[in-house]
C-alpha positions in Angstrom: 0.0 0.0 0.0 2.9 2.3 0.7 4.1 1.9 -2.8 0.7 2.7 -4.2 0.5 5.8 -2.0 3.8 7.0 -3.3 2.8 6.6 -6.9 -0.5 8.3 -6.6 1.2 11.3 -4.9 3.3 12.1 -8.0 2.5 15.2 -10.0 0.7 14.4 -13.3 3.0 14.4 -16.3 2.1 17.6 -18.3 0.7 17.0 -21.7 1.1 19.4 -24.6 -1.7 21.9 -24.8 -3.7 22.4 -27.9 -1.9 25.7 -28.5 1.5 23.8 -28.1 0.4 21.2 -30.7 -0.8 23.9 -33.1 2.5 25.8 -32.6 4.6 22.6 -33.2 2.7 21.7 -36.4 3.0 25.2 -37.9 6.6 25.5 -36.7 7.6 22.3 -38.5 5.8 23.2 -41.7 7.5 26.6 -41.8 11.0 25.3 -41.0 10.6 22.5 -43.6 9.2 25.0 -46.2 5.9 23.2 -46.5 4.7 26.7 -45.7 7.2 28.8 -47.7 7.9 32.5 -47.2 5.0 34.8 -48.1 2.4 32.1 -47.6 -0.8 33.7 -46.3 -2.3 32.2 -43.1 -5.7 32.7 -41.7 -6.7 31.8 -38.1 -10.1 30.6 -39.3 -8.6 28.3 -42.0 -5.9 26.9 -39.8 -8.4 26.3 -37.0 -10.6 24.5 -39.5 -7.8 22.4 -41.0 -6.5 21.3 -37.5 -10.0 20.9 -36.1 -9.4 23.3 -33.2 -10.9 26.6 -32.0 -9.4 29.9 -33.0 -7.8 30.8 -29.6 -5.0 28.2 -29.7 -4.3 29.2 -33.3 -4.1 32.8 -32.2 -1.7 31.9 -29.4 0.5 29.9 -31.8 0.5 32.7 -34.3 1.7 35.1 -31.6 4.5 32.7 -30.5 5.7 32.2 -34.1 5.7 36.0 -34.7 7.9 36.5 -31.6 10.4 34.0 -33.1 10.3 35.9 -36.4 8.5 33.3 -38.5 5.2 35.1 -39.0 4.4 38.7 -39.9 1.2 39.8 -38.3 -0.2 43.1 -39.4 -3.6 44.6 -38.2 -6.3 44.4 -40.8 -4.0 42.6 -43.2 -3.2 39.0 -43.9 -0.8 37.1 -41.7 2.1 35.8 -43.7 5.1 33.5 -43.3 8.2 35.7 -43.0 10.9 35.8 -45.6 14.2 34.4 -44.6 16.4 36.9 -42.9 20.1 36.5 -43.6 20.9 38.4 -40.5 18.8 36.0 -38.4 20.6 33.0 -40.1 24.0 34.5 -39.1 22.9 35.1 -35.6 21.6 31.6 -35.3 24.8 30.2 -36.6 26.8 32.2 -34.0 24.8 30.9 -31.1 24.7 27.3 -32.3 28.5 27.2 -33.0 29.3 28.5 -29.5 27.1 25.8 -27.9 28.3 22.9 -30.1 32.0 23.7 -29.6 31.5 23.2 -25.8 29.4 20.1 -26.3 32.1 18.5 -28.5 34.9 19.4 -26.1 33.0 17.6 -23.3 32.2 14.7 -25.7 36.0 14.2 -26.3 36.3 13.3 -22.6 33.2 11.3 -22.0 32.0 9.3 -25.1 32.5 5.5 -24.8 33.0 2.7 -27.4 29.3 2.0 -27.1 28.4 5.6 -27.7 30.6 5.6 -30.9 28.7 2.5 -32.1 25.5 4.4 -31.8 26.9 7.4 -33.7 28.4 5.1 -36.4 25.0 3.5 -36.9 23.5 7.0 -37.5 26.2 7.7 -40.0 25.4 4.5 -41.9 21.8 5.7 -42.1 23.0 9.1 -43.3 25.0 7.5 -46.1 21.9 5.5 -47.2 19.8 8.7 -47.2 22.3 10.6 -49.3 22.6 7.6 -51.7 18.8 7.6 -52.1 18.7 11.4 -52.5 16.4 11.6 -49.5 17.0 15.1 -48.4 14.3 15.2 -45.8 15.5 11.9 -44.3 19.1 13.1 -44.3 18.2 16.4 -42.6 16.4 14.5 -39.8 19.4 12.2 -39.3 21.7 15.1 -39.3 19.7 16.6 -36.4 19.7 13.2 -34.6 23.5 12.9 -34.9 24.0 16.2 -33.1 21.2 15.6 -30.6 22.6 12.2 -29.8 26.0 13.6 -28.9 24.3 16.1 -26.5 22.3 13.3 -24.9 25.2 10.9 -24.6 27.3 13.4 -22.6 24.4 14.0 -20.2 23.3 17.4 -21.5 20.1 16.9 -23.4 19.1 20.5 -22.5 21.9 21.7 -24.7 20.1 20.3 -27.7 16.9 21.9 -26.8 18.6 25.3 -26.8 20.4 24.5 -30.0 17.1 23.4 -31.6 15.4 26.6 -30.7 18.3 28.8 -31.8 19.0 27.1 -35.1 15.5 27.3 -36.6 16.4 30.2 -38.9 19.3 28.1 -40.2 17.1 25.2 -40.9 15.1 26.8 -43.7 18.3 27.6 -45.5 19.9 24.2 -44.7 17.0 22.4 -46.3 17.5 24.4 -49.5 21.3 23.7 -49.4 20.8 20.0 -49.4 20.0 19.9 -53.1 23.7 20.3 -53.6 25.4 20.1 -50.1 24.3 16.8 -48.6 27.5 15.0 -49.6 29.7 17.7 -48.0 27.6 17.6 -44.8 28.0 13.8 -44.6 31.8 14.1 -45.1 31.9 16.6 -42.3 30.1 14.2 -39.9 32.5 11.4 -40.8 35.5 13.5 -40.0 33.9 14.9 -36.9 33.2 11.4 -35.5 36.8 10.4 -36.3 38.1 13.4 -34.3 35.8 12.6 -31.4 37.1 9.0 -31.4 40.7 10.3 -31.3 39.7 12.7 -28.4 41.2 15.6 -30.4 39.5 18.7 -29.0 41.3 21.2 -31.3 40.3 19.2 -34.4 36.7 18.8 -33.4 36.4 22.5 -32.8 37.9 23.3 -36.1 35.6 20.8 -37.9 32.4 22.0 -36.2 33.2 25.7 -37.0 33.8 24.8 -40.6 30.7 22.5 -40.7 28.3 25.1 -39.3 30.0 28.0 -41.1 29.6 26.4 -44.5 26.1 27.7 -44.7 27.5 31.3 -45.0 29.5 30.2 -48.1 26.3 28.7 -49.6 24.0 31.7 -48.9 24.8 33.4 -52.2 23.9 30.4 -54.3 20.8 29.6 -52.3 19.5 33.2 -52.5 20.2 33.3 -56.2 18.2 30.1 -56.7 15.3 31.2 -54.5 15.3 35.0 -54.4 11.6 35.1 -53.5 12.3 33.4 -50.2 14.6 36.1 -48.9 14.0 39.4 -47.2 15.5 42.5 -48.8 17.8 43.7 -46.0 21.2 45.1 -45.2 23.2 42.0 -44.4 25.8 44.0 -42.4 
């Protein structure tokens, strides 16, 4: 009976609210360009499509606008924001700082079993690249970096990285039409440096890996000019 009493005294596990679920759905569709820049969104139509009331949609719209993914103007249509190169650069800066520290810690803590798990992920990445499965590769890319955070005992680091890198992701997805092989090669080299415990090399590799997006921005913007905001890149 004591055991039952202890169990029933636990706080209930929180479940995602309807607003959270609407936010997650729209967030993924925006990041994955299923809702490309300049797409018009209506609270009524989104609520109808997701079979929810308008209030959670309104809440989700507000959260997405605070992140810079929606442009809400009074008496005008709400639209998906264009890609801001400034926001991409800021996201890259934050992500690089976090991942450098994650990898320094990983050099000291990863075990042979951990490397087996990461090698299995790389095998799947190779299969995705061979099949020209860009979406699948992008997800495995995320899992690779997320797994390292979790294996070193800092899953919260990935949560912060995931939130900060969203503006990178829209550009990353566009880059995979020509950059997936290079990204895969980066991951292979990164795992080898981790296995060698070479902190200097892992830092150099992750900086080059994440910084590659800046070298690709010109080509991506030239191929998809309608997706990008007209701004001073300063």
